[in-house]
Every structure is written in C-alpha cells, then in structure tokens.
FIPA-218360 format. One record per residue (C-alpha): residue number from 1; residue in three letters; x, y, z. Coordinates in steps of 0.001 Angstrom, whole numbers, padded with zeros to 6 digits. Layout:
<sites>
+-----+-----+---------+---------+---------+
|   i |  aa |       u |       v |       w |
+-----+-----+---------+---------+---------+
| NUM | ALA |       X |       Y |       Z |
...
+-----+-----+---------+---------+---------+
</sites>
This chain:
<sites>
+-----+-----+---------+---------+---------+
|   i |  aa |       u |       v |       w |
+-----+-----+---------+---------+---------+
|   1 | MET | -040087 |  052125 |  129951 |
|   2 | VAL | -039539 |  055194 |  132128 |
|   3 | VAL | -039177 |  058615 |  130309 |
|   4 | VAL | -036716 |  061233 |  131427 |
|   5 | VAL | -037988 |  065084 |  130863 |
|   6 | GLY | -035366 |  067843 |  132040 |
|   7 | GLY | -033445 |  065239 |  134387 |
|   8 | MET | -036555 |  063528 |  135932 |
|   9 | SER | -038771 |  060579 |  135296 |
|  10 | CYS | -042460 |  061594 |  134036 |
|  11 | LYS | -043984 |  058634 |  136497 |
|  12 | ARG | -047036 |  059913 |  138183 |
|  13 | TRP | -046031 |  062113 |  141390 |
|  14 | LEU | -047400 |  060994 |  144699 |
|  15 | ALA | -046394 |  062726 |  147996 |
|  16 | PRO | -043508 |  061062 |  149764 |
|  17 | TRP | -045509 |  061586 |  152906 |
|  18 | ARG | -048821 |  060596 |  151723 |
|  19 | ASN | -049133 |  058451 |  154737 |
|  20 | SER | -048775 |  061198 |  157291 |
|  21 | ALA | -051037 |  062473 |  159538 |
|  22 | ASP | -049714 |  065897 |  159813 |
|  23 | LYS | -048441 |  066964 |  156296 |
|  24 | PRO | -051339 |  067211 |  153630 |
|  25 | ALA | -051502 |  065391 |  150587 |
|  26 | ILE | -052600 |  067892 |  147924 |
|  27 | TYR | -053052 |  067292 |  144182 |
|  28 | HIS | -054509 |  069607 |  141327 |
|  29 | CYS | -055963 |  066719 |  138609 |
|  30 | LEU | -056982 |  067736 |  135453 |
|  31 | SER | -058779 |  065626 |  132306 |
|  32 | ARG | -059829 |  066690 |  128788 |
|  33 | VAL | -062580 |  065215 |  126795 |
|  34 | VAL | -060930 |  062958 |  124035 |
|  35 | ASP | -060152 |  065634 |  121182 |
|  36 | ARG | -061158 |  068296 |  123141 |
|  37 | ARG | -064778 |  068249 |  121931 |
|  38 | PHE | -066964 |  070285 |  123444 |
|  39 | VAL | -069556 |  067670 |  125037 |
|  40 | PHE | -070544 |  069120 |  128534 |
|  41 | GLY | -073594 |  070866 |  128619 |
|  42 | ASP | -075405 |  071839 |  131794 |
|  43 | GLU | -076804 |  068522 |  132416 |
|  44 | GLU | -073413 |  067194 |  132153 |
|  45 | ARG | -071592 |  069186 |  134339 |
|  46 | GLU | -074273 |  068691 |  137256 |
|  47 | LYS | -073986 |  064875 |  136827 |
|  48 | PHE | -070135 |  064995 |  136966 |
|  49 | ARG | -070484 |  066902 |  140163 |
|  50 | ILE | -072821 |  064739 |  141527 |
|  51 | PHE | -070450 |  062006 |  140994 |
|  52 | MET | -067470 |  063804 |  142383 |
|  53 | ARG | -069034 |  064324 |  145681 |
|  54 | MET | -070236 |  060894 |  145718 |
|  55 | GLN | -067063 |  059394 |  145098 |
|  56 | GLU | -065835 |  062286 |  147777 |
|  57 | ASN | -068239 |  060945 |  150492 |
|  58 | PHE | -067107 |  056935 |  149675 |
|  59 | SER | -063528 |  057845 |  149583 |
|  60 | GLY | -062435 |  059820 |  152595 |
|  61 | CYS | -060602 |  062051 |  150346 |
|  62 | ARG | -061643 |  065730 |  149985 |
|  63 | VAL | -062300 |  068220 |  147212 |
|  64 | LEU | -060902 |  071518 |  148145 |
|  65 | SER | -061664 |  073215 |  144841 |
|  66 | ASP | -063329 |  071894 |  141503 |
|  67 | CYS | -064519 |  073740 |  138153 |
|  68 | VAL | -066638 |  071516 |  135537 |
|  69 | MET | -066217 |  073247 |  131970 |
|  70 | SER | -067108 |  072269 |  128681 |
|  71 | ASN | -064363 |  070127 |  127915 |
|  72 | HIS | -062031 |  069494 |  130741 |
|  73 | PHE | -062272 |  069523 |  134453 |
|  74 | HIS | -060113 |  070999 |  137389 |
|  75 | ILE | -060085 |  069194 |  141111 |
|  76 | LEU | -057930 |  070183 |  144009 |
|  77 | LEU | -057755 |  067018 |  145803 |
|  78 | GLU | -056499 |  066354 |  149191 |
|  79 | VAL | -055674 |  062562 |  150266 |
|  80 | PRO | -055514 |  062176 |  153628 |
|  81 | PRO | -054271 |  058628 |  155324 |
|  82 | MET | -056649 |  056087 |  156370 |
|  83 | PRO | -056726 |  056036 |  159873 |
|  84 | ALA | -054039 |  053862 |  161790 |
|  85 | GLY | -056794 |  051734 |  163264 |
|  86 | GLY | -058619 |  051553 |  159845 |
|  87 | ILE | -062179 |  052431 |  159924 |
|  88 | SER | -065239 |  051299 |  161937 |
|  89 | ASP | -068248 |  049242 |  160849 |
|  90 | GLU | -070301 |  052395 |  160859 |
|  91 | GLU | -068295 |  054278 |  158967 |
|  92 | LEU | -067685 |  051771 |  156253 |
|  93 | LEU | -071644 |  051235 |  155825 |
|  94 | GLN | -072052 |  055026 |  155742 |
|  95 | ARG | -069444 |  055261 |  153000 |
|  96 | LEU | -070956 |  052402 |  151097 |
|  97 | SER | -074418 |  054473 |  151023 |
|  98 | ALA | -072837 |  056859 |  148922 |
|  99 | PHE | -072576 |  054316 |  145867 |
| 100 | TYR | -074752 |  051530 |  146881 |
| 101 | GLY | -078500 |  050726 |  147463 |
| 102 | GLU | -079786 |  050128 |  150949 |
| 103 | ALA | -080637 |  046516 |  150498 |
| 104 | TYR | -076728 |  045811 |  149518 |
| 105 | VAL | -075522 |  048222 |  152217 |
| 106 | ALA | -077881 |  046224 |  154508 |
| 107 | ASP | -076708 |  042698 |  153192 |
| 108 | VAL | -072882 |  044140 |  154044 |
| 109 | ALA | -074071 |  045069 |  157689 |
| 110 | LYS | -075265 |  041627 |  157951 |
| 111 | GLU | -072361 |  039928 |  157262 |
| 112 | LEU | -070445 |  042201 |  159428 |
| 113 | ALA | -072763 |  041756 |  162521 |
| 114 | GLU | -072273 |  038051 |  162115 |
| 115 | ALA | -068813 |  037868 |  161591 |
| 116 | ARG | -068444 |  039928 |  164949 |
| 117 | LYS | -070485 |  037565 |  166505 |
| 118 | GLU | -068780 |  034755 |  166037 |
| 119 | GLY | -065392 |  036502 |  166657 |
| 120 | MET | -064697 |  036062 |  163276 |
| 121 | GLU | -061699 |  039133 |  162803 |
| 122 | ASN | -060418 |  037987 |  159679 |
| 123 | ARG | -063497 |  037613 |  158025 |
| 124 | VAL | -064479 |  041181 |  159114 |
| 125 | ALA | -061039 |  042443 |  157660 |
| 126 | GLU | -061765 |  040634 |  154350 |
| 127 | ILE | -065180 |  042424 |  154244 |
| 128 | HIS | -063733 |  046125 |  154882 |
| 129 | GLY | -060736 |  044929 |  152413 |
| 130 | ARG | -063369 |  044503 |  149901 |
| 131 | PHE | -063945 |  048286 |  149936 |
| 132 | THR | -061019 |  050224 |  151357 |
| 133 | TYR | -058743 |  049223 |  149045 |
| 134 | ARG | -060471 |  052275 |  147023 |
| 135 | MET | -060286 |  054680 |  149775 |
| 136 | HIS | -057497 |  057053 |  150536 |
| 137 | ASP | -056139 |  057105 |  147170 |
| 138 | LEU | -055825 |  059522 |  144188 |
| 139 | SER | -055606 |  056510 |  141548 |
| 140 | GLU | -058644 |  055041 |  142956 |
| 141 | PHE | -060378 |  058072 |  143292 |
| 142 | MET | -059717 |  059636 |  139852 |
| 143 | LYS | -060231 |  056232 |  138071 |
| 144 | THR | -063569 |  055464 |  139906 |
| 145 | LEU | -064984 |  058965 |  138981 |
| 146 | LEU | -063783 |  059122 |  135386 |
| 147 | GLN | -065313 |  055335 |  134841 |
| 148 | ARG | -068429 |  056211 |  136192 |
| 149 | PHE | -069037 |  059556 |  134377 |
| 150 | THR | -067911 |  057598 |  131079 |
| 151 | ARG | -070517 |  055138 |  131631 |
| 152 | TRP | -073384 |  057477 |  132240 |
| 153 | PHE | -072600 |  059767 |  129609 |
| 154 | ASN | -071928 |  056770 |  126962 |
| 155 | ARG | -075251 |  055246 |  128222 |
| 156 | THR | -077254 |  058762 |  128048 |
| 157 | HIS | -075775 |  059751 |  124571 |
| 158 | SER | -075751 |  056292 |  123034 |
| 159 | ARG | -071908 |  056343 |  122355 |
| 160 | SER | -069251 |  053610 |  123162 |
| 161 | GLY | -065595 |  053860 |  123754 |
| 162 | THR | -063028 |  056157 |  125670 |
| 163 | LEU | -064223 |  059792 |  126784 |
| 164 | TRP | -061239 |  061109 |  128161 |
| 165 | GLU | -058081 |  062338 |  126221 |
| 166 | GLU | -055491 |  060678 |  127964 |
| 167 | ARG | -054571 |  059750 |  131214 |
| 168 | TYR | -055135 |  062541 |  133808 |
| 169 | LYS | -052856 |  065009 |  135118 |
| 170 | SER | -051667 |  065885 |  138600 |
| 171 | VAL | -049344 |  067897 |  140598 |
| 172 | MET | -048489 |  067605 |  144006 |
| 173 | VAL | -049494 |  070937 |  145952 |
| 174 | GLU | -048122 |  072594 |  148964 |
| 175 | SER | -050753 |  073502 |  151623 |
| 176 | GLY | -051029 |  077152 |  152411 |
| 177 | ILE | -050462 |  079875 |  149433 |
| 178 | ALA | -049549 |  077252 |  146720 |
| 179 | ALA | -052940 |  075553 |  147698 |
| 180 | ARG | -055001 |  078631 |  147820 |
| 181 | THR | -053595 |  080337 |  144598 |
| 182 | ILE | -054443 |  077055 |  142761 |
| 183 | ALA | -057996 |  077044 |  144335 |
| 184 | ALA | -058408 |  080310 |  142867 |
| 185 | TYR | -056828 |  079275 |  139502 |
| 186 | ILE | -059427 |  076604 |  138992 |
| 187 | ASP | -061972 |  078794 |  140194 |
| 188 | LEU | -061063 |  081671 |  137433 |
| 189 | SER | -061371 |  079018 |  134583 |
| 190 | PRO | -064514 |  080445 |  133470 |
| 191 | VAL | -063439 |  083955 |  133805 |
| 192 | ARG | -060239 |  082745 |  131315 |
| 193 | SER | -062075 |  081384 |  128927 |
| 194 | GLY | -064687 |  084643 |  128891 |
| 195 | MET | -067788 |  082940 |  129970 |
| 196 | VAL | -068066 |  085124 |  133114 |
| 197 | ALA | -066506 |  088367 |  134612 |
| 198 | ASP | -066462 |  086811 |  137882 |
| 199 | PRO | -066098 |  083189 |  139086 |
| 200 | ALA | -069036 |  083722 |  141478 |
| 201 | GLU | -071191 |  083510 |  138578 |
| 202 | TYR | -070845 |  080267 |  137295 |
| 203 | ARG | -072616 |  077202 |  139012 |
| 204 | TRP | -069943 |  074741 |  138214 |
| 205 | ASN | -066969 |  075867 |  140366 |
| 206 | SER | -066142 |  075936 |  143767 |
| 207 | ASP | -066460 |  079528 |  144290 |
| 208 | GLY | -069970 |  079793 |  142347 |
| 209 | GLU | -071252 |  076908 |  144588 |
| 210 | ALA | -069838 |  078437 |  147861 |
| 211 | VAL | -071783 |  081895 |  147235 |
| 212 | GLY | -074572 |  080715 |  145408 |
| 213 | GLY | -075460 |  077660 |  147163 |
| 214 | GLY | -075307 |  074822 |  144764 |
| 215 | PRO | -078122 |  072647 |  143399 |
| 216 | LYS | -079370 |  071688 |  147094 |
| 217 | GLY | -079579 |  075266 |  148327 |
| 218 | ASN | -076832 |  075359 |  151017 |
| 219 | GLY | -073111 |  075087 |  149331 |
| 220 | LYS | -071697 |  073532 |  152485 |
| 221 | LYS | -069174 |  071311 |  150961 |
| 222 | ALA | -067789 |  073906 |  148603 |
| 223 | ARG | -067589 |  076740 |  151357 |
| 224 | ALA | -065574 |  074041 |  153675 |
| 225 | GLY | -063309 |  072966 |  150971 |
| 226 | LEU | -062250 |  076420 |  150052 |
| 227 | VAL | -061495 |  077136 |  153692 |
| 228 | ARG | -059271 |  074338 |  154044 |
| 229 | ALA | -057403 |  075144 |  150609 |
| 230 | CYS | -057279 |  078945 |  152081 |
| 231 | MET | -056069 |  078231 |  155681 |
| 232 | SER | -054764 |  074772 |  156238 |
| 233 | HIS | -051458 |  075930 |  157034 |
| 234 | HIS | -052854 |  078106 |  159679 |
| 235 | GLY | -054725 |  074716 |  161413 |
| 236 | ALA | -058035 |  074917 |  159591 |
| 237 | GLY | -060476 |  071861 |  158916 |
| 238 | PHE | -063135 |  071419 |  156833 |
| 239 | GLU | -064614 |  074221 |  158453 |
| 240 | ALA | -067636 |  075589 |  156300 |
| 241 | GLU | -068851 |  077918 |  159388 |
| 242 | ARG | -065495 |  080190 |  158816 |
| 243 | TRP | -066265 |  081122 |  155333 |
| 244 | LYS | -067526 |  084331 |  155783 |
| 245 | ASP | -064246 |  085422 |  157201 |
| 246 | VAL | -062017 |  083082 |  154863 |
| 247 | SER | -063946 |  084277 |  151892 |
| 248 | ARG | -062670 |  087875 |  152106 |
| 249 | ILE | -059161 |  086749 |  151471 |
| 250 | TYR | -060237 |  084645 |  148699 |
| 251 | ARG | -061872 |  087211 |  147048 |
| 252 | GLN | -058918 |  089230 |  146873 |
| 253 | VAL | -056714 |  086099 |  145636 |
| 254 | LEU | -059508 |  085420 |  142687 |
| 255 | GLY | -058864 |  089908 |  142073 |
| 256 | ILE | -062172 |  090517 |  143191 |
| 257 | SER | -063102 |  093682 |  145343 |
| 258 | LEU | -059502 |  094242 |  145876 |
| 259 | GLY | -058713 |  097577 |  147707 |
| 260 | ARG | -056241 |  099257 |  150102 |
| 261 | LYS | -056011 |  097189 |  153248 |
| 262 | LYS | -057260 |  098548 |  156444 |
| 263 | GLY | -054019 |  097213 |  158244 |
| 264 | ARG | -053508 |  098152 |  161726 |
| 265 | ALA | -054369 |  101462 |  163509 |
| 266 | GLU | -051878 |  102368 |  166072 |
| 267 | VAL | -054087 |  103835 |  169266 |
| 268 | GLY | -052042 |  104553 |  172262 |
| 269 | PRO | -050048 |  101345 |  173644 |
| 270 | VAL | -052823 |  098691 |  172273 |
| 271 | PRO | -052979 |  098443 |  168788 |
| 272 | VAL | -056616 |  098397 |  167228 |
| 273 | VAL | -057329 |  095374 |  164723 |
| 274 | THR | -059002 |  096297 |  162162 |
| 275 | GLN | -058658 |  093430 |  159674 |
| 276 | ASN | -060455 |  090031 |  160286 |
| 277 | THR | -058603 |  087066 |  162137 |
| 278 | ALA | -057951 |  085289 |  158606 |
| 279 | GLU | -056789 |  088635 |  156812 |
| 280 | MET | -054412 |  089395 |  159789 |
| 281 | LEU | -052717 |  085777 |  159728 |
| 282 | GLU | -052135 |  086332 |  155911 |
| 283 | SER | -050777 |  089923 |  156062 |
| 284 | LYS | -047397 |  090271 |  155291 |
| 285 | ASP | -047621 |  094176 |  155595 |
| 286 | LYS | -050125 |  097003 |  156789 |
| 287 | GLN | -050377 |  099045 |  153659 |
| 288 | THR | -051352 |  098047 |  150151 |
| 289 | VAL | -052637 |  094541 |  148176 |
| 290 | LEU | -050009 |  094742 |  145221 |
| 291 | PRO | -048604 |  091112 |  146242 |
| 292 | GLU | -052313 |  090261 |  145518 |
| 293 | ILE | -052810 |  092561 |  142574 |
| 294 | ARG | -049930 |  090688 |  141034 |
| 295 | PHE | -050955 |  087385 |  141568 |
| 296 | ALA | -054518 |  087808 |  140655 |
| 297 | ALA | -053877 |  089239 |  137301 |
| 298 | MET | -051265 |  086140 |  136729 |
| 299 | LEU | -054420 |  083887 |  137268 |
| 300 | ARG | -056340 |  085724 |  134738 |
| 301 | HIS | -053904 |  083737 |  132194 |
| 302 | ARG | -052961 |  080478 |  131474 |
| 303 | VAL | -049970 |  079348 |  133590 |
| 304 | ARG | -048506 |  075949 |  132891 |
| 305 | TYR | -046709 |  075063 |  135795 |
| 306 | PHE | -050295 |  074672 |  137747 |
| 307 | ASN | -051185 |  072021 |  134903 |
| 308 | ASP | -047524 |  070442 |  134154 |
| 309 | GLY | -044963 |  071444 |  136733 |
| 310 | ALA | -045461 |  067893 |  138934 |
| 311 | VAL | -044867 |  070007 |  142118 |
| 312 | ILE | -045768 |  073154 |  143549 |
| 313 | GLY | -045235 |  075390 |  146358 |
| 314 | SER | -042029 |  077195 |  148332 |
| 315 | LYS | -038345 |  076196 |  147538 |
| 316 | VAL | -038350 |  074267 |  150683 |
| 317 | PHE | -041521 |  072344 |  149815 |
| 318 | VAL | -040164 |  071167 |  146420 |
| 319 | ASN | -036773 |  070825 |  147396 |
| 320 | GLU | -037881 |  068446 |  150435 |
| 321 | ALA | -040043 |  066602 |  147423 |
| 322 | PHE | -036816 |  066162 |  145219 |
| 323 | ALA | -034526 |  064898 |  148157 |
| 324 | LEU | -037145 |  062245 |  149109 |
| 325 | SER | -037699 |  060941 |  145576 |
| 326 | ARG | -034135 |  061271 |  144508 |
| 327 | GLU | -034166 |  058044 |  142574 |
| 328 | ARG | -036518 |  059611 |  140223 |
| 329 | PHE | -033929 |  061875 |  138635 |
| 330 | THR | -031037 |  061441 |  136740 |
| 331 | SER | -027419 |  061863 |  138393 |
| 332 | GLY | -027009 |  065221 |  136420 |
| 333 | ARG | -029964 |  066983 |  138669 |
| 334 | LYS | -028622 |  068460 |  141681 |
| 335 | ASP | -032005 |  070276 |  143255 |
| 336 | GLY | -035583 |  070352 |  142719 |
| 337 | ALA | -036682 |  073839 |  142892 |
| 338 | ARG | -037258 |  076051 |  139470 |
| 339 | ARG | -037865 |  079035 |  139032 |
| 340 | PHE | -041719 |  079931 |  137189 |
| 341 | ARG | -041266 |  081925 |  133986 |
| 342 | GLY | -043596 |  083398 |  131604 |
| 343 | ASN | -047195 |  083620 |  132571 |
| 344 | GLY | -046154 |  082720 |  135999 |
| 345 | LYS | -043353 |  084950 |  136530 |
| 346 | ALA | -045449 |  087091 |  139155 |
| 347 | ALA | -045035 |  084462 |  141402 |
| 348 | ALA | -041513 |  083823 |  140759 |
| 349 | GLY | -039382 |  083726 |  144185 |
| 350 | VAL | -043002 |  082673 |  146227 |
| 351 | LEU | -043953 |  079510 |  144134 |
| 352 | TRP | -041714 |  077030 |  142458 |
| 353 | SER | -042090 |  074046 |  139982 |
| 354 | MET | -040445 |  070928 |  139898 |
| 355 | ARG | -040020 |  071346 |  136433 |
| 356 | ASP | -038463 |  073803 |  134101 |
| 357 | LEU | -041260 |  074821 |  131662 |
| 358 | ARG | -039352 |  077455 |  129870 |
| 359 | MET | -041729 |  077550 |  126579 |
| 360 | ARG | -045124 |  078609 |  127006 |
| 361 | ALA | -044971 |  078841 |  130788 |
+-----+-----+---------+---------+---------+
</sites>
C-alpha cells in the first residue's frame, strides 16, 4: 500500500537523474536509535564512523558531511552512477579490500585472472556482479552500514534485536546552496544540543574532523567532502587541498566569525579583489553578510524540512523533480515547490521543499 500525504506518496525519494554523470544525486540521511535511547558513547561513535568510511571506500558513494550523536546520526551522501563501462578488476579488488581480508581478496583476484586467461567474459561479469550490485546505490549503502554496525554493537553489548527506531529517512538535496546549508545543519547538531559552542570542537562531525584531523591525524576525507558540498555547483570535486579557501565560506554558513565582507575595492580601471576565490564566486553583493547571519541563526534551530521535506533545493530544482515524478502525486497536486515556514522561514524564497510542513516546521 502506498500512503499519500499532502498530495504525494511516501515512497522513498530517489533522484530521477540518479544515473546522470553530470547532475549530482545527493541525499540527507538520518536514523535514530530505537526508543531514542542515548547509547552511543565515544567508542560507539568512533566505530560507527569507521564502518561509514569502510562502506564509502567499498561502494563508490561519497560522504559530504556527517555527524554521529548520542542516539542518532546524519549523513549527507552523494551517490554517483556506476561508470558506463563498469569498474576495472583492479578497482574492484581495491574496493573489496575495504571490507574483506587479504586472503579473500586474493581468492577473488585469482578467480578473475583465470577467467580473463580463458577468455570467459561471462564469468568475469558474474564475479563483478557478485559485489557491484551493492555499489553506487543509496539503499545498499545505508542497509550495509546499519547492519554492520548493529552486529558489532549487539556483539559488544551482549544484546540482540533491532537497534534502529525505524527505516532511515532520506531527503534529496540540490547541489550548491542547499547542499552547503544542510552540510552546515548537520555539523551544527552538537551545537543545537548544547554540547559545544563551536562545531569544530566536536570530534564526530565533519567540521571537527576537517579542523582537528580525525583519529588518523589528517581529516582529508572530511575536508574533501565539505569542499564538494560547498562548491560542487562551481565545478569542485573532492579536492581536500581547496579546504583552506572554502573553509572561510563554510565558517560563515556555520555562523562562526561572521563579519563585514571585504568586498571589492575599485581602484582606477582595474578592480582589486580582496576576497578569496571561493568567496568571490559566492558573493551576491559587495557589502554585508546579513543573508549569512539569517541563515546561520536558522541553522541553530531544528528545521524539520531538512529531515522530512522529501526534496530540498531551489524552486526550479524541486519543480523539476516533481515533473519527472508526476506519477507519485495525486491529480490535485499542480506543482512541487513548497515555501519554507516556521523555523525555516529565513530560507523562504531561497530553498524550497517538496512537502508542505506547516506544523512544527
């Protein structure tokens, strides 16, 4: 049975363009511990992030931002399509090493080598297919992550049964302003909970890992993910080396060290640029940071749209998703985009939601 709420079905939303190499498919994923019990201490949070990075290395999906709290987690995840020609044997074996031991990977390598030698392409495809169905897929990423962590948690704490309250939530997110805003919303989770004053002080979120280096002392993956979240609409990939430049914008979105923009100083016929490259790309004026201040204040509160809005982005983006998935809606629904209200009203007119969440939004 398909439940219809507000003129739309409640099936999980997947990007209609998820197989496109040009348009990112990004999702904000959230899950809570059963009964919302506070069971994640330092060890549990550290272990969850280890499993998350293992799944990232295996699946080809990329974490843009994440935060592990005491009874729930957030992940902003980009799910790129499987390459048109699939992945090479070498890439497959490298990905397998994220989960499996050396002996197992060596056995798979031997199988592949023998099949290649005999010219058995169907056999090669079968070996690849054994694993690749779990790659480049949102549902498989989340299912494997939750199951692996649950098995570890139950074994460690001598318990059995489900660990998670319900099926995980996911919201489709447009690259650019929407992705950057939700990345910041995720990183600000411990601030909203009163645990820290600055998200960089929290060890188990992307900002804390990017600034503090993480358990291995580098934080490269966290920095690369945040660069992508902030600047993918300007062509940035997962380029950790751009973090120094991009971090200034991101700290403004977080509401940290906000001040008057330097803007542009017009000196003779040649303008002197005083912002860094990333700031110039994002600047819509030459004067104040009032828009950032309003957004930053909004992100210090719970914004239900980011968890339950189904699709978040510009009006054009949300309406495009609506048009491409018209069959999901009742005939009475004429368009997709819904204006933010309540705690999210600072984003009204900039970000739009597929769901109209009037109550406690």
